[in-house]
Backbone as numpy.savetxt, mean C-alpha at the origin, in Angstrom:
# Nx Ny Nz CAx CAy CAz Cx Cy Cz
14.56 4.95 4.41 14.10 6.51 3.63 14.60 7.49 4.40
15.15 8.67 4.24 15.61 9.75 4.99 14.82 10.21 5.83
14.71 11.11 6.75 13.60 11.50 7.62 13.01 12.66 6.94
14.15 13.38 5.88 13.18 14.53 5.15 12.49 14.05 4.15
12.43 12.93 3.73 11.81 12.64 2.78 10.33 11.93 2.91
10.72 10.98 4.34 9.19 10.83 5.21 8.32 12.03 5.70
8.95 12.84 5.85 8.66 14.09 6.34 7.79 15.24 5.10
8.40 14.84 3.92 7.84 15.65 2.96 6.56 14.56 2.52
6.86 13.22 2.24 5.39 12.80 2.25 4.58 13.10 3.17
4.49 12.71 4.25 3.64 13.19 5.33 2.91 14.08 5.16
3.70 15.13 5.11 3.33 16.65 5.00 2.61 16.57 4.22
3.18 16.22 2.78 2.17 16.54 1.51 0.98 15.76 1.27
0.88 14.54 2.08 -0.44 14.06 2.60 -1.59 14.54 3.22
-0.75 15.12 4.23 -1.81 15.79 5.08 -2.00 17.04 4.37
-1.75 17.30 3.73 -2.24 18.85 2.90 -3.22 18.10 1.97
-3.22 17.07 1.08 -4.23 16.91 0.13 -5.40 15.68 0.73
-5.36 15.56 1.95 -5.99 14.16 2.22 -7.54 14.37 2.28
-7.91 15.48 2.61 -9.85 15.41 2.23 -9.78 15.47 0.97
-9.34 16.26 0.02 -9.53 16.08 -1.51 -9.24 14.61 -2.01
-8.20 14.37 -1.51 -7.60 12.94 -2.10 -8.62 11.95 -1.64
-9.47 12.04 -0.89 -10.48 10.84 -0.40 -11.72 10.97 -1.03
-11.85 12.34 -1.46 -12.97 12.41 -2.31 -12.79 11.62 -3.66
-11.67 11.84 -4.48 -11.07 11.42 -5.46 -11.14 10.04 -5.47
-10.19 9.17 -4.27 -9.87 7.93 -4.64 -11.20 7.03 -4.52
-12.02 7.28 -3.73 -13.44 6.26 -3.64 -13.60 6.31 -5.00
-13.70 7.35 -5.74 -14.68 7.04 -7.26 -13.89 6.02 -8.43
-12.64 6.68 -8.07 -11.36 5.84 -8.55 -11.72 4.31 -8.81
-11.57 4.08 -7.18 -11.32 2.79 -7.09 -12.87 1.85 -7.44
-13.76 2.43 -7.39 -15.25 2.04 -7.81 -14.74 1.40 -9.21
-14.02 1.83 -9.83 -13.91 1.95 -11.29 -12.64 1.15 -11.69
-12.43 0.35 -10.79 -11.37 -0.72 -11.13 -11.50 -2.19 -10.60
-12.59 -2.91 -11.17 -12.57 -3.98 -11.06 -11.75 -5.14 -11.23
-11.01 -5.21 -11.95 -9.83 -5.96 -11.97 -8.83 -6.02 -10.77
-8.98 -4.96 -10.21 -8.24 -4.59 -9.09 -8.72 -5.38 -7.66
-9.80 -4.90 -7.85 -11.00 -5.57 -6.34 -10.97 -6.80 -6.84
-10.72 -7.66 -7.95 -10.71 -9.37 -8.16 -9.21 -9.68 -7.75
-8.25 -8.54 -7.63 -6.81 -9.34 -6.67 -7.01 -9.22 -5.48
-7.95 -8.04 -4.74 -8.29 -8.14 -3.50 -9.11 -9.10 -2.96
-10.03 -9.52 -3.84 -10.76 -10.88 -3.24 -10.24 -12.14 -3.54
-9.12 -12.14 -4.20 -8.35 -13.66 -4.52 -7.53 -13.40 -2.90
-7.04 -12.39 -3.16 -6.03 -12.09 -1.75 -6.77 -12.87 -0.40
-8.10 -12.08 -0.49 -8.93 -12.25 0.85 -9.21 -14.00 0.70
-9.17 -14.54 -0.10 -9.73 -15.78 -0.12 -8.60 -16.97 0.72
-7.32 -16.07 0.16 -6.09 -16.82 0.61 -5.79 -16.66 2.01
-6.03 -15.45 2.79 -5.71 -15.38 3.87 -6.34 -16.02 5.16
-5.28 -16.09 6.17 -5.60 -17.12 7.11 -5.12 -15.87 8.39
-6.12 -15.10 8.90 -5.57 -14.30 10.74 -5.33 -13.05 10.02
-4.77 -12.03 10.67 -4.98 -10.36 10.78 -4.45 -10.20 9.59
-4.83 -8.89 9.16 -4.12 -8.24 8.05 -4.19 -6.96 8.31
-3.08 -6.48 7.74 -2.76 -4.96 7.74 -2.87 -4.22 6.38
-3.22 -3.45 6.33 -3.19 -2.37 4.82 -2.48 -1.14 5.24
-1.19 -1.32 4.46 -0.16 -0.14 4.83 -0.28 0.60 3.47
-0.24 2.14 4.48 -0.36 3.01 3.53 -1.85 3.19 3.28
-2.91 2.71 4.21 -4.06 2.90 3.99 -4.96 4.15 3.38
-4.51 5.22 3.37 -4.94 6.40 3.32 -6.09 6.66 3.53
-7.04 6.99 3.06 -8.33 7.63 3.72 -9.16 5.90 3.91
-8.74 5.37 3.96 -9.48 3.64 4.39 -10.19 3.04 3.81
-10.06 3.38 2.49 -11.26 2.93 1.02 -10.75 1.57 1.26
-10.01 1.34 0.94 -9.15 -0.30 0.49 -9.19 -1.35 1.98
-9.35 -0.93 3.19 -9.51 -1.45 4.49 -10.81 -1.37 4.44
-11.92 -0.67 4.37 -13.02 -0.98 4.52 -13.36 -2.15 3.73
-13.16 -1.99 2.32 -13.30 -3.02 1.50 -12.60 -4.48 1.64
-11.55 -4.44 2.10 -11.38 -6.14 2.93 -12.09 -6.40 3.75
-12.32 -5.36 4.70 -13.38 -5.67 6.11 -14.52 -6.57 5.37
-15.37 -5.69 4.03 -16.51 -5.99 3.38 -15.95 -7.60 3.04
-15.04 -7.74 3.19 -14.84 -9.42 2.50 -14.55 -10.23 3.62
-14.52 -9.93 4.46 -14.73 -10.87 5.80 -13.11 -10.75 6.68
-12.14 -10.10 6.36 -11.07 -9.69 6.69 -11.05 -9.48 8.22
-10.42 -9.67 9.07 -9.92 -8.69 10.07 -8.75 -8.10 10.05
-9.05 -6.51 9.74 -8.00 -5.88 9.26 -8.28 -4.24 10.08
-6.82 -4.03 9.91 -6.61 -2.67 10.31 -5.85 -1.78 9.31
-5.86 -0.49 9.51 -5.09 0.45 8.55 -4.10 0.87 8.97
-2.92 1.53 7.88 -1.75 2.15 8.91 -1.73 2.96 7.65
-1.23 4.58 8.27 -0.66 5.24 6.98 0.15 6.42 7.83
1.04 6.81 7.00 1.94 7.67 7.14 1.53 9.55 7.74
0.34 9.34 7.10 -0.20 11.09 7.04 -0.97 11.08 8.38
-1.09 11.67 9.45 -2.13 11.64 10.72 -3.36 12.36 10.02
-3.49 12.86 9.02 -4.67 13.76 8.47 -5.50 12.57 7.81
-4.18 11.93 7.16 -5.36 10.77 6.41 -5.85 9.31 7.19
-5.17 9.75 8.68 -5.97 8.49 9.71 -7.42 9.42 10.13
-6.75 10.35 10.40 -8.20 11.26 10.91 -9.35 10.89 9.81
-9.35 11.41 8.54 -10.18 11.01 7.65 -10.81 9.77 7.62
-10.04 8.65 7.80 -10.46 6.95 7.70 -10.89 6.96 9.24
-10.45 7.54 10.01 -11.52 7.27 11.50 -12.91 7.94 11.11
-12.91 8.86 10.29 -14.37 9.68 10.43 -15.25 8.89 9.92
-14.57 8.44 8.53 -15.52 8.09 7.43 -15.76 6.24 7.72
-14.88 5.80 8.65 -14.64 4.35 8.82 -14.76 4.17 10.57
-15.56 4.47 11.29 -15.49 4.69 13.08 -15.44 3.42 13.53
-15.77 2.43 12.89 -16.14 0.84 13.50 -14.93 0.12 12.92
-13.43 0.75 12.16 -12.41 0.09 11.75 -11.29 0.76 12.66
-10.08 -0.15 12.61 -8.93 0.13 13.27 -7.79 1.32 12.28
-7.54 1.98 12.69 -6.13 2.82 11.94 -5.93 3.57 12.91
-4.10 3.55 12.57 -2.76 4.09 13.11 -1.93 4.90 11.76
-1.07 5.93 12.90 -0.31 6.55 12.30 0.89 5.67 12.19
1.49 5.60 11.30 3.13 4.65 11.12 3.23 4.95 9.94
4.63 3.82 9.71 5.68 4.07 8.62 5.81 2.47 8.45
5.46 2.23 7.03 6.14 0.79 6.44 7.31 0.65 6.88
8.26 1.78 7.18 9.87 1.51 7.29 10.12 0.88 8.22
9.49 0.68 9.08 8.87 0.29 10.54 8.09 0.16 11.56
7.22 -1.28 11.24 5.92 -1.31 11.65 6.21 -1.46 12.93
5.09 -1.15 13.83 4.88 -1.53 15.23 3.87 -2.77 15.61
5.17 -3.54 14.93 4.18 -5.33 14.92 4.57 -6.02 15.61
4.32 -7.11 16.21 5.53 -8.05 16.35 5.70 -8.87 15.29
6.62 -9.70 15.36 7.26 -10.80 14.44 6.08 -11.71 14.09
6.08 -11.91 12.98 5.14 -13.21 12.16 3.57 -13.32 13.13
2.83 -12.23 13.24 2.04 -11.90 13.74 0.46 -11.67 12.01
1.39 -11.48 11.74 -0.28 -11.39 10.80 -0.34 -12.34 9.76
-1.49 -12.48 9.00 -1.53 -13.79 7.95 -1.70 -12.93 6.72
-1.78 -11.79 6.73 -1.62 -11.29 4.88 -1.42 -9.70 5.59
-0.76 -8.78 4.58 0.07 -7.65 3.99 -1.08 -6.91 3.06
-1.55 -5.85 2.81 -1.49 -4.99 1.38 -0.83 -3.69 1.44
-0.10 -3.61 0.45 0.57 -2.06 -0.04 -0.57 -2.16 -1.64
-1.44 -1.02 -0.82 -2.20 -0.94 -2.59 -1.70 0.48 -2.87
-0.78 0.50 -4.03 -0.09 1.50 -4.15 0.39 2.72 -3.27
0.79 1.79 -2.43 1.54 3.08 -1.27 3.28 2.80 -1.23
3.75 1.91 -2.19 5.44 2.16 -2.18 5.29 2.62 -3.54
4.99 3.73 -3.79 4.75 4.68 -4.75 5.97 5.57 -4.78
6.30 6.14 -3.10 6.79 7.43 -2.83 8.24 6.61 -2.22
8.61 5.17 -2.56 9.83 4.55 -1.80 10.76 4.54 -2.65
11.93 5.24 -2.36 13.22 5.27 -3.80 13.63 3.91 -3.83
13.64 3.01 -5.13 13.78 1.83 -5.28 14.70 1.04 -4.52
15.72 1.84 -4.19 16.97 1.27 -3.37 16.71 1.06 -1.75
15.34 1.19 -1.65 14.88 1.33 0.09 14.05 0.23 -0.25
13.57 -0.20 -1.24 12.47 -1.72 -1.07 13.11 -2.72 -0.55
14.08 -3.19 -0.87 14.72 -4.49 -0.08 14.20 -4.21 1.59
14.45 -3.21 2.22 14.37 -3.24 3.69 12.98 -3.27 3.84
12.44 -2.56 2.95 10.88 -2.43 3.20 9.89 -3.83 3.09
10.03 -4.99 2.18 10.36 -6.08 1.86 10.30 -6.63 3.09
11.48 -6.73 3.73 12.11 -7.58 4.34 11.21 -6.78 5.87
10.80 -5.69 6.06 9.60 -5.63 7.20 8.59 -6.07 7.05
7.81 -6.17 6.02 6.86 -6.65 5.22 7.09 -8.55 5.89
8.00 -9.00 5.38 8.15 -10.34 5.58 8.49 -11.02 7.00
8.96 -9.53 7.98 8.90 -9.74 9.39 7.83 -10.14 10.21
6.85 -9.42 9.46 5.44 -9.22 10.32 4.68 -10.45 9.97
4.99 -10.68 8.90 3.73 -12.09 8.12 4.08 -13.28 8.74
3.19 -13.96 9.29 3.28 -15.63 9.72 4.17 -16.15 8.54
4.54 -17.48 8.58 4.57 -18.60 7.58 3.70 -18.72 6.63
3.72 -18.65 5.32 2.54 -18.79 4.78 1.53 -17.82 4.59
2.06 -16.62 5.24 1.19 -15.23 5.33 1.11 -14.49 3.62
0.60 -13.79 3.45 -0.01 -13.26 1.74 0.48 -11.92 2.06
0.90 -11.40 0.72 1.54 -10.35 0.89 0.75 -9.64 -0.71
0.08 -8.41 -0.90 -0.44 -8.15 -2.09 0.21 -6.70 -1.93
1.10 -6.47 -3.12 1.32 -4.95 -3.57 1.28 -4.65 -4.67
0.53 -3.59 -5.24 -0.06 -2.76 -6.24 1.31 -1.55 -6.69
1.38 -1.00 -7.67 2.05 -0.06 -8.00 2.01 0.60 -9.34
2.69 1.52 -9.88 2.60 2.18 -11.25 3.71 1.65 -11.90
3.46 1.17 -13.16 4.60 0.92 -13.84 5.56 1.19 -14.33
7.06 1.49 -14.43 7.87 2.29 -15.43 9.08 2.32 -14.56
10.04 3.20 -15.08 11.51 3.33 -14.47 12.13 4.63 -14.27
10.43 5.89 -14.40 10.48 7.22 -14.05 10.48 7.48 -12.57
11.52 8.67 -12.01 10.93 9.03 -11.15 10.64 10.81 -11.02
9.17 10.86 -10.25 8.25 11.90 -10.59 8.49 12.76 -9.50
8.18 14.32 -9.85 8.52 15.30 -8.62 7.40 16.15 -9.14
5.95 15.75 -8.61 5.09 16.90 -9.21 5.31 17.71 -8.34
4.93 19.29 -8.44 4.50 20.45 -7.56 3.31 20.66 -7.09
2.11 20.10 -7.88 0.73 19.84 -7.56 0.36 18.55 -7.50
-0.67 18.44 -6.72 -1.51 17.00 -6.83 -2.99 17.52 -5.82
-3.83 16.81 -6.42 -5.12 17.19 -6.08 -5.64 18.52 -5.91
-5.18 19.16 -6.13 -5.07 21.03 -6.09 -4.53 21.51 -5.12
-3.57 20.98 -4.69 -2.80 21.64 -3.56 -1.22 21.26 -3.88
-0.42 22.26 -3.24 1.15 21.85 -3.83 1.71 20.72 -2.63
2.84 20.06 -3.42 3.32 18.77 -2.62 4.82 19.11 -2.63
5.56 18.46 -2.03 6.96 17.79 -1.98 7.32 16.92 -2.52
6.83 15.75 -2.45 7.41 14.35 -2.55 7.98 13.81 -3.99
8.54 12.88 -3.74 8.97 12.31 -5.10 8.19 10.94 -5.41
7.89 10.55 -6.56 7.13 9.38 -6.71 7.97 8.69 -7.53
8.09 7.15 -7.77 8.75 6.58 -8.54 8.05 5.41 -9.03
8.15 5.15 -10.54 7.60 3.81 -11.33 8.39 2.70 -10.99
7.89 1.76 -11.41 8.58 0.28 -11.26 8.32 -0.62 -11.95
9.67 -1.43 -12.26 9.22 -2.62 -13.24 8.87 -3.72 -12.25
7.87 -4.41 -12.87 7.06 -5.65 -12.11 8.56 -6.70 -11.89
9.05 -6.72 -12.88 10.24 -7.84 -12.90 11.07 -7.66 -11.45
11.54 -6.37 -11.81 12.17 -5.97 -10.45 11.94 -6.11 -9.23
10.67 -5.83 -8.99 10.34 -5.59 -7.67 10.10 -6.79 -7.51
9.06 -8.12 -8.39 9.15 -9.31 -7.58 10.47 -9.92 -7.42
11.62 -10.00 -7.62 12.87 -10.05 -7.63 13.15 -9.72 -5.89
12.82 -8.42 -5.50 13.11 -8.02 -4.64 12.27 -8.58 -3.66
11.35 -8.74 -3.77 10.30 -9.51 -2.93 11.01 -10.91 -2.70
10.77 -11.89 -3.92 11.62 -13.18 -3.64 12.93 -13.27 -2.38
13.89 -12.13 -2.85 14.95 -12.11 -1.66 14.81 -11.61 -0.72
13.61 -11.39 -0.48 13.02 -10.78 1.13 12.52 -11.75 1.49
12.16 -13.24 0.84 11.96 -14.29 1.34 10.12 -14.17 1.14
9.53 -14.49 -0.30 8.69 -14.47 -0.66 8.65 -14.89 -1.95
7.14 -16.04 -2.28 7.53 -16.46 -3.64 5.96 -15.83 -3.83
6.50 -15.31 -5.59 5.38 -14.65 -5.97 4.91 -15.57 -6.64
3.34 -15.31 -6.47 2.14 -16.72 -7.07 1.36 -16.34 -8.08
1.14 -14.62 -8.29 0.65 -14.08 -9.08 0.61 -12.99 -9.39
1.02 -12.71 -11.02 1.28 -11.07 -11.41 0.00 -10.58 -12.10
0.07 -9.66 -12.38 -1.19 -9.02 -13.13 -0.31 -7.59 -13.70
-0.86 -7.30 -14.80 -0.50 -5.99 -15.28 -1.61 -5.54 -16.24
-1.77 -4.44 -15.96 -2.91 -3.64 -16.57 -2.93 -1.99 -16.99
-3.71 -1.66 -17.88 -3.87 -0.43 -18.18 -4.54 0.54 -16.91
-3.84 1.76 -17.04 -3.86 2.19 -16.19 -4.77 3.88 -17.02
-4.91 4.62 -15.87 -5.47 5.93 -16.47 -4.54 6.73 -16.95
-3.30 6.66 -16.50 -2.20 7.69 -17.12 -0.86 6.51 -17.62
-0.84 5.16 -16.86 0.15 4.50 -17.30 -0.14 3.07 -16.84
0.78 1.81 -17.35 0.08 0.86 -16.85 0.81 0.65 -15.13
-0.22 -0.15 -15.02 -0.46 -0.44 -13.72 -0.13 -2.06 -13.25
0.59 -2.63 -11.90 0.94 -3.99 -11.87 0.57 -4.37 -10.35
-0.12 -5.57 -10.06 -0.25 -5.94 -8.82 0.59 -7.44 -8.67
1.05 -8.07 -7.50 2.05 -8.95 -7.49 1.57 -9.46 -6.08
1.35 -10.48 -6.00 1.07 -11.29 -4.69 1.75 -12.55 -4.51
1.91 -12.87 -3.39 3.11 -13.43 -2.82 2.59 -14.06 -1.42
3.62 -15.29 -1.33 3.25 -15.95 0.07 4.81 -16.00 0.93
4.74 -15.57 2.18 5.95 -15.40 3.17 6.21 -17.11 3.06
7.66 -17.44 2.56 8.37 -19.12 2.76 9.38 -18.97 3.67
């Protein structure tokens, strides 16, 4: 991912952070099927977990409530500020999924819950390789994303101007990229979303 793309995504989420946090919590409460995937992930994980692209920390907190040793990482420092304020007992840090500040093979699990949305598809192989690097053998990966084949360039989001791009992805293509990066896809779920279909892929590091 280019620096300019990272900067646009970071600056946009810094701008929307407070309003995004309010909106996303209520939406997450309305997604029982997604929470079921997170619950299944939690049952399979052995070891520490990182929630990559954690935003205001609601998924990190949910995973902690399921008994996981979990920390959140997000590109946006403002999102991290919100997460730390809302969940002061959890660990959050600013960072990029393109270069995680983690040792090789340290994690038992990694969640990217609707956070690969802003990655150009051609950069997904490198990011999935980075996820694999951080996971121990048999570590678990859970990825959620919007389904489609479009590139979106919204001018506003959550009542604020934004400059990021967003990408809809085909589940079969995402699964193929995950497998090439060293994962075995163990479960696939596609469901209707509020605006477009959504997909969750669960995998283990091999």
